[in-house]
N, C-alpha and C positions, 0 to 999 in steps of 0.2 A: 371387863378388861379386854381391850382389843388385842387379838393375836398378831404378832409381827411375822410376816411372811419373809423368811430369810432369802428366798429365791429372788425377791424384788430389790434387795439391798445391793449397793455398790460395794464391790470388794476393793478395799483400800490397800495400796502397797506403798512402800517407801516410809520415810520418817521425816520429822522436822529437823533432824540433825544436819549440820553443815558437813561438807566433806573434810576429812576423809572418813567420818563416822557414818554418813548416810549409806554409802555403798556396803558397809559392814552389815546392814540390815537386809541384804538380798535374801529372798526366800521367806520373808515375813509378810503376812497380809492379815487384814482384819475386817470384821463387820461391826459397824457402830450400832449396837442394839439399843442402847439407852437413847441416843439421838433419834433413832427411828421411831421410838415410842414417845418422843416428846419430853423426855426427862431432862431436868435442868440442874438438879441438886447433886447428882452423882452420875458417873459414866459407867457403862457396861459394854464391854467389847468382847467379841469372840475372836481370838487370835490364832492364826494358823502358822505353823513353822514347818517348812520343808526340811528334809534331811540336811543336816549341817548348819541350819539357820539358828539365829538367836533372836530373842525378843527385843533386846535393847542393849545398850551399854549397861554395865553394872552400876546401879544408882540407888538413891534413897530420896524420899520426899520430906520436906520440912513441914508442910501443912496438910498433906493429903494422906489418908489411910488407903491401903490397897488390900484387896482380897482376891485370891486366885484359886480356881478349881480346874484341875486337868480333866478334859472331857474326851480326849482321844490320844492314843499312842503313849509313848514314854518320853519324858523330858527330864533333864537334869536341872535342878534348882542350884544355881551357883551363888553363894553368899560369902561373907567374910570368913565363916568357919569351915568352908569347903563346899562339897557338892552332895546333894541328896537326890536320889532317883524318885520321880513322881509318876504315877500311873493314874488312869481314870478313877475319879472319886477322891484322889488325894487333894488336900487343900493347904494353903499357906496364907498367912496374914502378915502384913507389914504396916505397923502403926506409924503414923506421922511422927517425925522427929527422931526416929530410931535410925542411927547412922550405919546400919547393916546393909551395905550395898548388895543388890540382888539383880539377877536376870535369869532367863530360862534358855537352855540350849538343847536343840534336838540332835542328839548323837546317834539316833537310830537310823534305819534305812527306810522308814515310812513317815508319812506326814503325822504330825502331832498337833493338838489344839488345846487351848485353855480359855476359860471365861475369866475375865478380870473385871472387878467392880471397884471403883474408887471415887473418893470425894472430888468435887469440883470446887476448889478453894478460889476465892476472888484473887488472892495473891499466892503464888507458889514459887518454891525454889527446889529444883532437882539437882543434887550433887552427884557427880560421877566419880566413883571410887577409884578407878584405875587411870583416870585422865585428869589433867589440869583443866577442867571444864565444868561449867554449870549452866543451867538455864533458869532464868527468872521469867515468870509469866505474870503479866499485869494486864487486866482487861482482855484476856484471851490472846495477847501478843507476846511471843517469845523473844527474849533478849539473851544472847550468848555471851558468856563472860568466862574469864579465868577465875580460879578460886579466890584470888585476891580482890576480886570485884572489878578489875579493869576489863575493857572491851576485848572480846576474843577475836583474834586475827589469824588463827590457825594454830596447830600444835606447836608447842615450844620444844 
């Protein structure tokens, strides 16, 4: 099994979100570990959150499972039920189709990180719990929509 040299990977910043959501992801970066290893059936990313940063808008996936393990620092897992502190070694799982919106927030004064592993479904829909917004992905291409299925043109 080939070792992946993290120092050779491009540190990715930003998100696929349109504004005004994209700028809300400031302080978030990631290494695409699965892609670096040639994996095609699931993704594996190491995500870094600077103090005050969040991983994403609170969301849930229709067709993709997600698994997360905190590797560095302290994060708050924000879900429908509230918030849970997570530290290195703590894990969380988000089964496909469970409408419990989630994201991670770094409320500490130091960088935090987590490993996220998830399915790569051919067709996917991510629904955003706190916004009238969803993303459909077909053949790797995102389409931004309102929850009623109409084309997204900005926050209502």
